[in-house]
N, C-alpha and C positions, 0 to 999 in steps of 0.2 A: 635261321628264322627264330627269333626270340620268343614272342608270345605264342605263336602257333606251335612251336616245338613244345612249349609248356603244356598246351592242350593235348598234344599227342602223348607226351610223357604221362599225363594224368590218366589217359585212357589205356596206357600200356602198349602203345603203338610206336614202332621205330619209324623214323622218317624215311621215305622212299629213297632219298638221296644218299642215305647211309648205307644202303644195300649195294653191294658190288655185283655187277652183272656176271653171270657164270660164263657166258659166251658172247662174243661181239657179233657173230653171224649165226644163221641157223645151222643146226647139225643135220647132216645128210647121212642117213643110215640106209645102206642098200638092203633090199628085201632078201636077197640071196647072196651067198658068198661068191666070189669070183670063181670062174671055171678052173678046176685044178686037174693036174695029172698026177700020176703016182709020185713024181719027183717034186712037184710044186708044193709050197707051204700054203695052207689055207689063209685067205685074206682076213685080217682082223679090222675092226672099226678104226683102230689107232693108225693103221697103215693108209687109210684114205686121206687124201689131201683136203677133202671138203669138211672134215671135222674141225671144229673151232679149236684153236690152240689151247684155250683154257680148259677144255674138257678132255683133251687127249690123255692127260695123266690119269684120269679116272677110267679110261677105256683100254689101257694097255693089256695085251694078251687076252682080250675078250673076243669071241667070235662075232662076226657081223650080225647085227640085229639084237644083240644082248647088251643093252646099255643100262648102266646103273647111274642114276643122277644122284649126286651127293645131297645129303640132307640139308646142307646150307642153302641149296638152291630152292628149297620149298618156300612157298609164300605163306606167311602167317596171317590168317584172317582173325581179326579181333571182333568179338560180338559187342559192338559199341552200344547198341540199343539195350541189350540185357544189362550191361554195366550201368548205363544211365538210368534205366528203370529201377534198378536196385538202389542206386544213390538217391533217386527221387523218393522212393518208398521210405527210406531211412531219414529223409530230411523233414524237419518239422514244418517248413514252409511248403506251400503248394507251388511248385515251380513248373512252368510250362516250357520245358527245354526244347520241345519239338518245334516251336514257332518263335521263341524268343532267345536272342543271343545273350541278353542280360541274364536270363534264367539259366541258360546253358553254362555260362561262365560262373555264376553263383554256385551251381551244382558241382562244378569241378573245383571250387575253392580258388578261383582265379579272379584277380581284380576286374570288376565289371564297370568301373567308372567310365564316364564319357571319354576322358583322356586316354584310358587304356584301350577302349574300343576304337578310338581314332588311330591310335598307334598300331593296333592289329589290322585295321582297315588299310592303312598305308603299307604295312608289311605285306599284305596280300594283294595289293594293287587296285584298291577301290578307285573308281573314276572320280575325278575332282567334283563333278556336279552332284554326285551322291554324298560326298563328304560335307557339303554345305547344308544338307537336310538330315538331321540325326535319324529320323524315322526311315528314310530311304537308305541311309548308310547301314542301319541296324538290319534291315531286311536283306540287303545285299550281303552283309557280313555273315548273317546266319546261314544263308544258302551257300556261300562260298566256303565257310568253315566246314559245313557238312560234306561238300564236294571234295574238299582237300582231305578230310578224314577218310572218305571212301577211296580216294586215289592212293592213300598210304596204307591201305589194308583194313580199314574199318568197314563193317557190313551195314552200310546205311541203306534202308529200303529205297527203291526207285521213286516212290511217291513223295519222299521227303527231299528229293534232289530236283524235282521239277520246278 
């Protein structure tokens, strides 16, 4: 995604598609280790077939129930509102980025021309009937950009996504 990726980059957000999933299926961790006798070896999480293959290397020789998730699996949440509020406070123009796609793009230093907004709208899948009316397209585009930012780890308040 060209223009939208540029928005995410300006906000310090990595695109969700860039993140590789840690596991392809849920990890099943038994609450207790398997029954053992004096000659049996205790069951480890890595011995369980239900463990996703991608996580098995992180669980080798760990007793059941003690899983350490790698730091790379952590989701990074970016405080988008704080970043944009800071940019708005530093900007000499009074930009209403919370309701205007033009102001949001201006605040981020991204081309806000009608042609650029149409390109972004096409990139994000704007319905054709909205593309014919610039006000309707702008409204759709603003809402969609905020939703996509939220989907990629930006903390957009729920009231701004309605």
